[in-house]
C-alpha positions as CSV (number, residue, x, y, z in Angstrom):
1,M,4.7,-7.0,-2.9
2,H,6.3,-7.9,0.5
3,S,5.6,-5.5,3.3
4,S,6.2,-5.6,7.0
5,S,3.3,-3.2,7.5
6,P,0.3,-4.5,9.5
7,I,-1.9,-2.9,6.8
8,D,-1.9,-4.3,3.3
9,S,-0.8,-1.6,0.8
10,G,-2.7,-3.2,-2.1
11,A,0.2,-2.2,-4.4
12,D,0.4,-4.5,-7.4
13,S,4.0,-3.7,-8.5
14,S,7.4,-2.8,-7.1
15,Y,6.6,0.9,-7.1
16,A,3.2,2.0,-6.0
17,K,1.3,4.6,-8.1
18,S,0.4,7.9,-6.4
19,V,-3.3,6.8,-6.1
20,E,-2.2,3.6,-4.3
21,V,0.1,5.5,-1.9
22,W,-2.7,8.1,-1.2
23,E,-5.2,5.3,-0.4
24,Y,-2.7,3.5,1.8
25,M,-1.8,6.7,3.7
26,K,-5.5,7.4,4.3
27,T,-6.0,3.9,5.6
28,V,-3.1,4.2,8.0
29,A,-4.2,7.7,9.2
30,D,-7.7,6.4,9.8
31,K,-6.5,3.3,11.7
32,Y,-4.2,5.2,14.0
33,N,-6.3,8.4,14.3
34,S,-3.4,10.5,13.1
35,Y,-5.0,13.1,10.9
36,K,-4.6,15.6,13.8
37,Y,-0.8,15.4,13.2
38,I,-0.9,15.9,9.4
39,L,-0.5,19.2,7.7
40,F,-1.8,19.2,4.1
41,N,-0.7,21.9,1.6
42,H,2.5,22.5,3.6
43,K,6.1,21.7,2.9
44,V,9.1,21.4,5.1
45,V,11.7,24.0,4.1
46,G,14.1,23.2,6.9
47,A,14.8,20.3,9.3
48,H,17.6,20.3,11.8
49,W,18.4,17.7,14.4
50,H,19.4,19.2,17.8
51,E,21.5,16.9,20.0
52,E,20.9,18.9,23.2
53,S,17.1,18.4,23.1
54,A,17.1,15.2,21.0
55,K,14.4,16.7,18.8
56,W,13.9,17.9,15.2
57,K,13.5,21.6,14.7
58,L,11.3,22.2,11.6
59,Q,10.5,25.2,9.4
60,I,7.2,24.5,7.6
61,Q,5.9,26.7,4.8
62,K,2.1,27.0,4.4
63,G,1.1,27.3,0.7
64,D,3.4,29.0,-1.8
65,E,4.2,32.2,0.1
66,E,7.6,32.3,1.7
67,A,6.3,34.6,4.4
68,N,4.0,31.9,5.8
69,I,6.7,29.9,7.7
70,I,5.9,28.3,11.0
71,E,8.4,26.5,13.3
72,D,7.8,23.3,15.2
73,E,9.8,20.9,17.4
74,V,9.1,17.2,17.1
75,D,10.4,13.9,18.3
76,L,9.8,12.1,15.1
77,F,10.3,13.4,11.5
78,L,9.3,11.2,8.7
79,N,10.5,12.3,5.2
80,A,7.8,11.2,2.8
81,G,8.8,13.4,0.0
82,G,9.4,10.5,-2.4
83,I,12.8,10.3,-4.0
84,L,11.3,9.2,-7.3
85,K,9.4,12.5,-7.6
86,Y,12.6,14.3,-8.5
87,I,14.2,11.8,-10.7
88,L,16.9,13.2,-13.0
89,L,17.6,11.2,-16.2
90,Q,21.1,11.5,-17.8
91,R,21.2,12.9,-21.4
92,I,22.6,10.3,-23.8
93,S,24.1,11.7,-27.0
């Protein structure tokens, strides 16, 4: 698999399995000391670009409770939700 990344992903097919993605992300986070910027067991429920400040305004939910929403403002927002996670197959009759 071709990659422009400085770290070999180790993926042995066109689409990496979740275990391969997880191992790759841990390797990258370790190399760049970025665990301090990662929130586990959270999901982004809102992301809005603001031209005036040139920043993303995020609403982040901790766990499953809707009352646990925090807000943050960031320069870089990387959507790593995975489009293949929500694949919808058409019914064929």
